C-alpha positions as CSV (number, residue, x, y, z in Angstrom):
1,M,0.0,0.0,0.0
2,R,2.9,2.4,0.6
3,I,4.0,2.1,-3.0
4,A,0.4,3.0,-4.3
5,A,0.5,6.1,-2.0
6,L,3.8,7.2,-3.6
7,F,2.3,6.9,-7.0
8,D,-0.7,8.9,-5.9
9,Q,1.5,11.6,-4.5
10,G,3.5,11.8,-7.7
11,L,6.7,10.8,-5.9
12,L,7.2,7.6,-7.8
13,T,6.9,7.5,-11.6
14,H,7.2,4.9,-14.3
15,N,7.9,4.8,-18.0
16,V,5.8,2.3,-19.9
17,G,7.1,1.7,-23.4
18,T,4.5,-0.8,-24.6
19,V,1.5,-2.8,-23.4
20,L,0.9,-6.2,-24.9
21,P,-1.9,-8.7,-24.2
22,L,-0.8,-11.8,-22.2
23,A,-1.3,-13.8,-25.4
24,D,1.6,-11.9,-26.9
25,A,4.1,-12.9,-24.2
26,C,6.3,-14.4,-26.9
27,V,6.5,-11.0,-28.6
28,A,7.5,-9.4,-25.3
29,Y,10.3,-12.0,-25.0
30,E,11.5,-11.3,-28.5
31,I,11.6,-7.6,-27.7
32,L,13.7,-8.4,-24.6
33,E,16.0,-10.6,-26.6
34,R,16.4,-7.7,-29.1
35,N,15.0,-9.8,-32.0
36,R,12.5,-6.9,-32.4
37,S,12.8,-3.2,-32.0
38,R,12.7,-2.2,-28.3
39,P,10.6,0.7,-27.2
40,R,11.9,3.1,-24.5
41,G,10.4,2.1,-21.1
42,K,9.0,-1.0,-19.6
43,I,7.2,-3.8,-21.4
44,V,3.9,-4.5,-19.7
45,L,1.8,-7.7,-20.2
46,D,-2.0,-7.0,-19.8
47,T,-3.7,-9.8,-18.0
48,S,-7.2,-8.3,-18.0
49,D,-8.6,-10.5,-20.7
């Protein structure tokens, strides 16, 4: 809960480069292995589906 409070206060930030559905986890891995172009920031897998 403390981390969420830091985000809410603007004291902790993040840089998301791309968001991929969980079904594209292999694409995320290829990006990490530099077989695909890498965006600036973190790679996030969306598990909401």
